[in-house]
Structure formats: structure tokens, C-alpha cells
C-alpha angles and dihedrals in degrees: 000000000000115000121226092238092057092048092050091049091049091050090051092051092048090050091052091049092051092048091048093049094048093068097045097090098061091036093053090050091053089047090052092052090047091051091051092050091048091050091050090050091049092051094045093051091044093050093045093050092048090052092055090051105261114149115261097244093053092043089050093051094047092046091050091051092048090052091046092053093048091046091051093048094049092042093051095046106031113015099039104015121190105199092170090054094227095144120086111228102221099049090043092052091047091054090045092053091045091054088049091054090047087053091052091050092047091049092051092047094050092047091046094050096044095046096036093054093044093242093125143007122248098269097044089048090050091051091051091046094049093050095045095043093045092057094043095048093045091053093046091051092046094048104032111018105038101022115135106261092216090054090053091051091050091048091050091051094047093051092059 
């Protein structure tokens, strides 16, 4: 027999899931635009540094970091805004960077598996990796990095 308290708690959880899913469309569009701008920043910095004679590996790392910083700034202010300023910047940036590194590792693993097993060539494998990693990193950032701290506290209390 289902108790009324359990049913009410389940209804509340379902309501929160529906509300969370309803905003994902516009948010994912903003995230896509942000990703394109960060990639453009990365490539511009990379190209500029190569033109002044910096070695490619260093230019690549600096370009990546420039794109990462722009991506974080746009994500924090436009994609996942925090008007109440409940998020702390340094821990949020650390989680953001960690998800970026996880994305790099995931991309490398997918490409390595698909090309190593002969399932796909390098460019098809890269396309699969970019698509898969993009979705995974977006969801991690939405759920873990930029989640509303008060929503996490409410969820923790309701699960007790």
C-alpha cells in the first residue's frame, strides 16, 4: 500500500523534474552559441600566437585556456545565470575546468576506440566524439557545476 506522504513526495520530485526539463531547450541553444564563441576565441588566439612565432603546443594550450575562460564567463552569466549570486566563483570555475578536462579525456577515448578498432576513420570518430562529449559536458555543467545551490539543499532535505 502506498502511503500519502510517499505519493506527495513523488509528485513533488516529478514536478521539479518537469520544471528543470522545460528550460533545457533555450539553455542548450545558449550553450551552443557560447561553445561556438569559445572555439572562435581559441582559434583566434592560437592563430595569432602562431603568427608571432610561438610553438604550436604552447599556442594551442594558451588558445584553449582563453576559450575556456570565455566559455566560463558566458556560461556563468548568460547560459546558467545566477542573479541571486549564490554560487562562489572559484569553486564553480574549478568544477567547470574539471568538466572541460573530462571532456578532453572522453573525446580522446572515443576517438581512440573508434579508430583503434577500425570502426571509423579519424574524422568520423572526431565527429562522434564531439557530439557525444558536447552533450555529456553540457549535462554535467547544468547538473553539477551551475546547479542552483538552494535547489540542491532542498533536494537533499526531501530525500531524507
